Backbone as a printed PyTorch tensor [residue, N CA C, xyz], in Angstrom:
tensor([[[ 82.3730,  58.6140, 101.7870],
         [ 81.4770,  57.4990, 101.9410],
         [ 81.9640,  56.6490, 103.1180]],

        [[ 81.0170,  56.1180, 103.8790],
         [ 81.3620,  55.1780, 104.9330],
         [ 81.8510,  53.8880, 104.2770]],

        [[ 82.9290,  53.3140, 104.8090],
         [ 83.4950,  52.1220, 104.1960],
         [ 83.1920,  50.8440, 104.9770]],

        [[ 83.1030,  50.9360, 106.2910],
         [ 82.8500,  49.7530, 107.1180],
         [ 82.7700,  50.1640, 108.5860]],

        [[ 82.4000,  49.2210, 109.4320],
         [ 82.5170,  49.4590, 110.8730],
         [ 83.9920,  49.2450, 111.1900]],

        [[ 84.6770,  50.3240, 111.5300],
         [ 86.1210,  50.2480, 111.7610],
         [ 86.4260,  49.5900, 113.1040]],

        [[ 85.8170,  50.1240, 114.1760],
         [ 86.0330,  49.5080, 115.4780],
         [ 84.8870,  49.8040, 116.4300]],

        [[ 84.7950,  48.9440, 117.4260],
         [ 83.8070,  49.0640, 118.4920],
         [ 84.6030,  49.1630, 119.7920]],

        [[ 84.3450,  50.2150, 120.5690],
         [ 85.0220,  50.3810, 121.8520],
         [ 84.1140,  49.9040, 122.9710]],

        [[ 84.6550,  49.0120, 123.7910],
         [ 83.9470,  48.5070, 124.9580],
         [ 84.7120,  48.9280, 126.2040]],

        [[ 84.0490,  49.6230, 127.1140],
         [ 84.6860,  50.0260, 128.3660],
         [ 84.7040,  48.8620, 129.3340]],

        [[ 85.8420,  48.6740, 130.0040],
         [ 85.9930,  47.6100, 130.9910],
         [ 86.6900,  48.1710, 132.2260]],

        [[ 86.4240,  47.5480, 133.3680],
         [ 87.1030,  47.9490, 134.6010],
         [ 88.4340,  47.2210, 134.7670]],

        [[ 88.5030,  45.9910, 134.2480],
         [ 89.6760,  45.1420, 134.4340],
         [ 90.0950,  44.6010, 133.0690]],

        [[ 91.1530,  45.1590, 132.5160],
         [ 91.5880,  44.7910, 131.1740],
         [ 92.0540,  43.3320, 131.1120]],

        [[ 92.7480,  42.8710, 132.1180],
         [ 93.2400,  41.4930, 132.1230],
         [ 92.0650,  40.5140, 132.0940]],

        [[ 91.0580,  40.7410, 132.9210],
         [ 89.8870,  39.8670, 132.9420],
         [ 89.1250,  39.9330, 131.6230]],

        [[ 89.0280,  41.1110, 131.0350],
         [ 88.3150,  41.2660, 129.7610],
         [ 89.0420,  40.5190, 128.6450]],

        [[ 90.3580,  40.6150, 128.6200],
         [ 91.1370,  39.8880, 127.6190],
         [ 90.9040,  38.3860, 127.7770]],

        [[ 90.9480,  37.9130, 129.0100],
         [ 90.7430,  36.4780, 129.2620],
         [ 89.3650,  36.0250, 128.7780]],

        [[ 88.3470,  36.8360, 128.9880],
         [ 86.9990,  36.4750, 128.5270],
         [ 86.9650,  36.3210, 127.0140]],

        [[ 87.5760,  37.2540, 126.2840],
         [ 87.5850,  37.1780, 124.8240],
         [ 88.4480,  36.0290, 124.3360]],

        [[ 89.5190,  35.7100, 125.0540],
         [ 90.3490,  34.5710, 124.6590],
         [ 89.5740,  33.2650, 124.7670]],

        [[ 88.6190,  33.1860, 125.6950],
         [ 87.7750,  31.9920, 125.7920],
         [ 86.9220,  31.8150, 124.5380]],

        [[ 86.7070,  32.9000, 123.8040],
         [ 85.9830,  32.8200, 122.5250],
         [ 86.9170,  32.5130, 121.3580]],

        [[ 88.2000,  32.3100, 121.6590],
         [ 89.1560,  31.9550, 120.6190],
         [ 89.9100,  33.1240, 120.0220]],

        [[ 89.7560,  34.3030, 120.5910],
         [ 90.4490,  35.4850, 120.0700],
         [ 91.9510,  35.3540, 120.3030]],

        [[ 92.7200,  35.6760, 119.2660],
         [ 94.1830,  35.6920, 119.3480],
         [ 94.6790,  36.9900, 118.7140]],

        [[ 95.9770,  37.1860, 118.7640],
         [ 96.5630,  38.3610, 118.1180],
         [ 96.1840,  39.6660, 118.7930]],

        [[ 96.0640,  39.6600, 120.0990],
         [ 95.6590,  40.8510, 120.8470],
         [ 96.8360,  41.8130, 120.9590]],

        [[ 96.5710,  43.0810, 120.6630],
         [ 97.5790,  44.1430, 120.7280],
         [ 97.2110,  45.0580, 121.8860]],

        [[ 98.1060,  45.1730, 122.8520],
         [ 97.8620,  46.0540, 123.9950],
         [ 98.6190,  47.3690, 123.8010]],

        [[ 97.9210,  48.4790, 124.1010],
         [ 98.5180,  49.8080, 123.9410],
         [ 97.9590,  50.7500, 124.9970]],

        [[ 98.6670,  51.8230, 125.2070],
         [ 98.2130,  52.9090, 126.0800],
         [ 97.9450,  54.1420, 125.2240]],

        [[ 96.9430,  54.8810, 125.6270],
         [ 96.6870,  56.2020, 125.0440],
         [ 96.6960,  57.1880, 126.2080]],

        [[ 97.8690,  57.6660, 126.6050],
         [ 97.9530,  58.5390, 127.7740],
         [ 97.1060,  59.8080, 127.6330]],

        [[ 96.9980,  60.3330, 126.4250],
         [ 96.2090,  61.5420, 126.2080],
         [ 94.7250,  61.3540, 126.4780]],

        [[ 94.2440,  60.1260, 126.3930],
         [ 92.8370,  59.8120, 126.6820],
         [ 92.6910,  59.1880, 128.0690]],

        [[ 93.8270,  58.8690, 128.7200],
         [ 93.7700,  58.2710, 130.0440],
         [ 93.2310,  56.8570, 130.0210]],

        [[ 93.7410,  56.0270, 129.0680],
         [ 93.2550,  54.6550, 128.9480],
         [ 94.3860,  53.6880, 128.6110]],

        [[ 94.1620,  52.4340, 128.9780],
         [ 94.9270,  51.3030, 128.4800],
         [ 93.9620,  50.5130, 127.6140]],

        [[ 94.4660,  49.9460, 126.5230],
         [ 93.5890,  49.2540, 125.5830],
         [ 94.1460,  47.8910, 125.1860]],

        [[ 93.2520,  47.0710, 124.6960],
         [ 93.6190,  45.8130, 124.0430],
         [ 92.7030,  45.7070, 122.8320]],

        [[ 93.2940,  45.4390, 121.6610],
         [ 92.4720,  45.3750, 120.4560],
         [ 92.7740,  44.1180, 119.6640]],

        [[ 91.7690,  43.6780, 118.9310],
         [ 91.8850,  42.4880, 118.0950],
         [ 90.8180,  42.5850, 117.0230]],

        [[ 91.0250,  41.8570, 115.9510],
         [ 90.0820,  41.8760, 114.8360],
         [ 89.0740,  40.7470, 114.9500]],

        [[ 87.8640,  41.0900, 114.5590],
         [ 86.8070,  40.1170, 114.3040],
         [ 86.3650,  40.4250, 112.8820]],

        [[ 86.7910,  39.6030, 111.9320],
         [ 86.5750,  39.9430, 110.5280],
         [ 87.3830,  41.1800, 110.1920]],

        [[ 86.7470,  42.1620, 109.5660],
         [ 87.4710,  43.3990, 109.2330],
         [ 87.2970,  44.4720, 110.2960]],

        [[ 86.5780,  44.1600, 111.3590],
         [ 86.3020,  45.1300, 112.4170],
         [ 87.2040,  44.8820, 113.6210]],

        [[ 87.7410,  45.9620, 114.1680],
         [ 88.5030,  45.8800, 115.4020],
         [ 87.5370,  45.9450, 116.5830]],

        [[ 87.7900,  45.1390, 117.6010],
         [ 87.1540,  45.2810, 118.9040],
         [ 88.2320,  45.8710, 119.8020]],

        [[ 87.9140,  46.9730, 120.4890],
         [ 88.8800,  47.6320, 121.3540],
         [ 88.3350,  47.6200, 122.7810]],

        [[ 89.0450,  46.9440, 123.6590],
         [ 88.7110,  46.9430, 125.0780],
         [ 89.4210,  48.1370, 125.6940]],

        [[ 88.6980,  48.9830, 126.3870],
         [ 89.2230,  50.2450, 126.8870],
         [ 89.0690,  50.2800, 128.4100]],

        [[ 90.1990,  50.3600, 129.1120],
         [ 90.1770,  50.4790, 130.5680],
         [ 90.6780,  51.8710, 130.9480]],

        [[ 89.7900,  52.7110, 131.4720],
         [ 90.2270,  54.0450, 131.8920],
         [ 91.2500,  53.9710, 133.0310]],

        [[ 92.2660,  54.8200, 132.9320],
         [ 93.2480,  54.9730, 134.0010],
         [ 93.1270,  56.3500, 134.6430]],

        [[ 92.3640,  57.2240, 134.0220],
         [ 92.1270,  58.5810, 134.5240],
         [ 90.6240,  58.7410, 134.7490]],

        [[ 90.1770,  58.7650, 136.0000],
         [ 88.7380,  58.8670, 136.2520],
         [ 88.1230,  60.1890, 135.8170]],

        [[ 88.9520,  61.1950, 135.5290],
         [ 88.4060,  62.4940, 135.1240],
         [ 88.3060,  62.6520, 133.6140]],

        [[ 88.9090,  61.7320, 132.8490],
         [ 88.8240,  61.7940, 131.3920],
         [ 87.4540,  61.3350, 130.9130]],

        [[ 87.1740,  61.5400, 129.6310],
         [ 85.8740,  61.1670, 129.0620],
         [ 85.5700,  59.6850, 129.2800]],

        [[ 86.4870,  58.7620, 128.9390],
         [ 86.1700,  57.3550, 129.1760],
         [ 85.9650,  57.0310, 130.6610]],

        [[ 86.7800,  57.6080, 131.5250],
         [ 86.6420,  57.3660, 132.9590],
         [ 85.3130,  57.8620, 133.5080]],

        [[ 84.8980,  59.0500, 133.0860],
         [ 83.5970,  59.5880, 133.5330],
         [ 82.4510,  58.7410, 132.9910]],

        [[ 82.5680,  58.2860, 131.7460],
         [ 81.5180,  57.4570, 131.1510],
         [ 81.3950,  56.1290, 131.8960]],

        [[ 82.5200,  55.5150, 132.2240],
         [ 82.4960,  54.2670, 132.9740],
         [ 81.8430,  54.4620, 134.3400]],

        [[ 82.1870,  55.5440, 135.0250],
         [ 81.6020,  55.8130, 136.3440],
         [ 80.0950,  56.0270, 136.2560]],

        [[ 79.6430,  56.6930, 135.2080],
         [ 78.2190,  57.0210, 135.0760],
         [ 77.3880,  55.8740, 134.5160]],

        [[ 77.9580,  55.0840, 133.6230],
         [ 77.1700,  54.0820, 132.8910],
         [ 77.6290,  52.6430, 133.0860]],

        [[ 78.7810,  52.4330, 133.6720],
         [ 79.2950,  51.0820, 133.8530],
         [ 79.9570,  50.5470, 132.5980]],

        [[ 80.3080,  49.2810, 132.6650],
         [ 80.9930,  48.6360, 131.5560],
         [ 80.0440,  48.4310, 130.3740]],

        [[ 80.6430,  48.3110, 129.1930],
         [ 79.8510,  48.0170, 128.0050],
         [ 80.2140,  48.9170, 126.8490]],

        [[ 79.2960,  49.0040, 125.8920],
         [ 79.5320,  49.7580, 124.6710],
         [ 79.8130,  51.2260, 124.9740]],

        [[ 80.9290,  51.7190, 124.4380],
         [ 81.3140,  53.1180, 124.6100],
         [ 81.0800,  53.8930, 123.3260]],

        [[ 81.5330,  53.3500, 122.2000],
         [ 81.2800,  54.0310, 120.9350],
         [ 81.4920,  53.1050, 119.7630]],

        [[ 80.8700,  53.4850, 118.6500],
         [ 80.9870,  52.7820, 117.3840],
         [ 81.7440,  53.7050, 116.4380]],

        [[ 82.8080,  53.1890, 115.8420],
         [ 83.6360,  53.9900, 114.9470],
         [ 83.4650,  53.4970, 113.5120]],

        [[ 83.1320,  54.4180, 112.6320],
         [ 82.8550,  54.1020, 111.2330],
         [ 84.0420,  54.4980, 110.3630]],

        [[ 84.4780,  53.6000, 109.5180],
         [ 85.6140,  53.8630, 108.6510],
         [ 85.2570,  54.8010, 107.5150]],

        [[ 86.1550,  55.7250, 107.2460],
         [ 86.0450,  56.6530, 106.1190],
         [ 87.4190,  56.7590, 105.4600]],

        [[ 87.4240,  57.2260, 104.2150],
         [ 88.7040,  57.3990, 103.5280],
         [ 89.4880,  58.5790, 104.0800]],

        [[ 88.7800,  59.6520, 104.4610],
         [ 89.4420,  60.8430, 104.9930],
         [ 88.4740,  61.5900, 105.8990]],

        [[ 89.0420,  62.2430, 106.9160],
         [ 88.2000,  63.0090, 107.8420],
         [ 87.8510,  64.3930, 107.3110]],

        [[ 88.4970,  64.8000, 106.2230],
         [ 88.2410,  66.1410, 105.6930],
         [ 87.6260,  66.1030, 104.2970]],

        [[ 86.9900,  64.9930, 103.9540],
         [ 86.4020,  64.8570, 102.6280],
         [ 84.9820,  65.3780, 102.5660]],

        [[ 84.3310,  65.1940, 101.4230],
         [ 82.9680,  65.6810, 101.2220],
         [ 81.9680,  65.0850, 102.2170]],

        [[ 82.2190,  63.8690, 102.6670],
         [ 81.3130,  63.2310, 103.6180],
         [ 81.1360,  64.0630, 104.8780]],

        [[ 82.1920,  64.7020, 105.3350],
         [ 82.1410,  65.4170, 106.6110],
         [ 81.6420,  66.8600, 106.4800]],

        [[ 81.4620,  67.3310, 105.2610],
         [ 80.9700,  68.6990, 105.0710],
         [ 79.5940,  68.8480, 105.7110]],

        [[ 79.4590,  69.8540, 106.5460],
         [ 78.1770,  70.1220, 107.1820],
         [ 77.9340,  69.3410, 108.4560]],

        [[ 78.8280,  68.4340, 108.8240],
         [ 78.6810,  67.6900, 110.0690],
         [ 79.3890,  68.4120, 111.2060]],

        [[ 78.9090,  68.2110, 112.4000],
         [ 79.5860,  68.7390, 113.5730],
         [ 80.5120,  67.6560, 114.0860]],

        [[ 81.8120,  67.8820, 113.9350],
         [ 82.8390,  66.9200, 114.3430],
         [ 83.7380,  67.5340, 115.3990]],

        [[ 84.2240,  66.6930, 116.3050],
         [ 85.2830,  67.1430, 117.2040],
         [ 86.5430,  67.3420, 116.3680]],

        [[ 87.5080,  68.0900, 116.8810],
         [ 88.7720,  68.1820, 116.1410],
         [ 89.3860,  66.7850, 116.0110]],

        [[ 89.9130,  66.4420, 114.8400],
         [ 90.5430,  65.1320, 114.6810],
         [ 91.6950,  64.9640, 115.6710]],

        [[ 91.8690,  63.7310, 116.1480],
         [ 92.9470,  63.4250, 117.0820],
         [ 93.5510,  62.0750, 116.7150]],

        [[ 94.7350,  61.8370, 117.2270],
         [ 95.4250,  60.5720, 117.0070],
         [ 94.7840,  59.4960, 117.8680]],

        [[ 94.3730,  58.4100, 117.2380],
         [ 93.8670,  57.2510, 117.9590],
         [ 94.9650,  56.2110, 118.0770]],

        [[ 94.5840,  54.9720, 118.2270],
         [ 95.5420,  53.8840, 118.2670],
         [ 96.2030,  53.7360, 116.9010]],

        [[ 97.3480,  53.0920, 116.8730],
         [ 98.0580,  52.7770, 115.6290],
         [ 98.1550,  54.0220, 114.7480]],

        [[ 97.6840,  53.9130, 113.5170],
         [ 97.7280,  55.0370, 112.5780],
         [ 96.3370,  55.6170, 112.3670]],

        [[ 95.4630,  55.4360, 113.3260],
         [ 94.0790,  55.8820, 113.2050],
         [ 93.9470,  57.3550, 113.5580]],

        [[ 93.2690,  58.0990, 112.7010],
         [ 92.8580,  59.4730, 113.0030],
         [ 91.3560,  59.4140, 113.2420]],

        [[ 90.8970,  59.9640, 114.3520],
         [ 89.4880,  59.8570, 114.7150],
         [ 88.8890,  61.2200, 114.9990]],

        [[ 87.5910,  61.3290, 114.7710],
         [ 86.8350,  62.5380, 115.0940],
         [ 85.4350,  62.1050, 115.5120]],

        [[ 84.9680,  62.6430, 116.6280],
         [ 83.6550,  62.2820, 117.1490],
         [ 82.5580,  63.0790, 116.4620]],

        [[ 81.4660,  62.3890, 116.1710],
         [ 80.2740,  63.0480, 115.6340],
         [ 79.4320,  63.5750, 116.7900]],

        [[ 78.6740,  64.6160, 116.5420],
         [ 77.7770,  65.1660, 117.5520],
         [ 76.6180,  64.1970, 117.7660]],

        [[ 76.4660,  63.6410, 118.9840],
         [ 75.3800,  62.6920, 119.2220],
         [ 73.9960,  63.2710, 118.9340]],

        [[ 73.8370,  64.5790, 119.0670],
         [ 72.5540,  65.2160, 118.7880],
         [ 72.1280,  65.0960, 117.3410]],

        [[ 73.0920,  64.9650, 116.4380],
         [ 72.7820,  64.8100, 115.0180],
         [ 72.4560,  63.3700, 114.6500]],

        [[ 72.7670,  62.4330, 115.5640],
         [ 72.5970,  61.0080, 115.2710],
         [ 71.7910,  60.3110, 116.3610]],

        [[ 70.7610,  60.9930, 116.8340],
         [ 69.7730,  60.4240, 117.7530],
         [ 70.4030,  59.8090, 118.9940]],

        [[ 71.4290,  60.4870, 119.5230],
         [ 72.0660,  60.0490, 120.7570],
         [ 73.1610,  59.0250, 120.5780]],

        [[ 73.4280,  58.5970, 119.3510],
         [ 74.4520,  57.5810, 119.1180],
         [ 75.8490,  58.1030, 119.3890]],

        [[ 76.6380,  57.3200, 120.0990],
         [ 78.0400,  57.6510, 120.3390],
         [ 78.8260,  57.1170, 119.1460]],

        [[ 79.0160,  57.9840, 118.1480],
         [ 79.6430,  57.5990, 116.8870],
         [ 80.8970,  58.4220, 116.6430]],

        [[ 81.8090,  57.8260, 115.9090],
         [ 83.0220,  58.5220, 115.5360],
         [ 83.4080,  58.0570, 114.1370]],

        [[ 84.1300,  58.9110, 113.4410],
         [ 84.6730,  58.5510, 112.1370],
         [ 86.1510,  58.2460, 112.3200]],

        [[ 86.6530,  57.2930, 111.5330],
         [ 88.0480,  56.8790, 111.6580],
         [ 88.6520,  56.7030, 110.2680]],

        [[ 89.8070,  57.3210, 110.0630],
         [ 90.5630,  57.1500, 108.8280],
         [ 91.9470,  56.6330, 109.1940]],

        [[ 92.4270,  55.6760, 108.4270],
         [ 93.7680,  55.1510, 108.6390],
         [ 94.7040,  55.7950, 107.6320]],

        [[ 95.9790,  55.9440, 108.0350],
         [ 96.9460,  56.4910, 107.0950],
         [ 97.2190,  55.4640, 106.0020]],

        [[ 97.8200,  55.9110, 104.9170],
         [ 98.1250,  55.0160, 103.7950],
         [ 99.1120,  53.9250, 104.2060]],

        [[ 99.8390,  54.1370, 105.3030],
         [100.8170,  53.1450, 105.7670],
         [100.1720,  51.9650, 106.4640]],

        [[ 98.9460,  52.1370, 106.9630],
         [ 98.4020,  51.1040, 107.8130],
         [ 97.3340,  50.3470, 107.2040]]])
């Protein structure tokens, strides 16, 4: 079962400027991380129970870098929380192989063709996080 909107990824060209913009809205507790395997630097913070993740591509040939070049800044994907990526919910769905996301997040992308073009992903956190 879907549990909540886990996180929203927003692509940005300048992570420092993007962080400053969100800080003007009163955002605090920003966690900056790199995901070298995805070719990105990130900054994340919570709004309620949902994470907002600012994603700055560092590799123009990776998926986020190509998306930024083709579509510009803005919404990249919506990640939906689930208890597990291998549970009954995912049976019959076309998912990318699960991969390590930020923190203790395991993520798998849904096929946009099954969801009317939506850039969606499922996210499960380990019991530690």
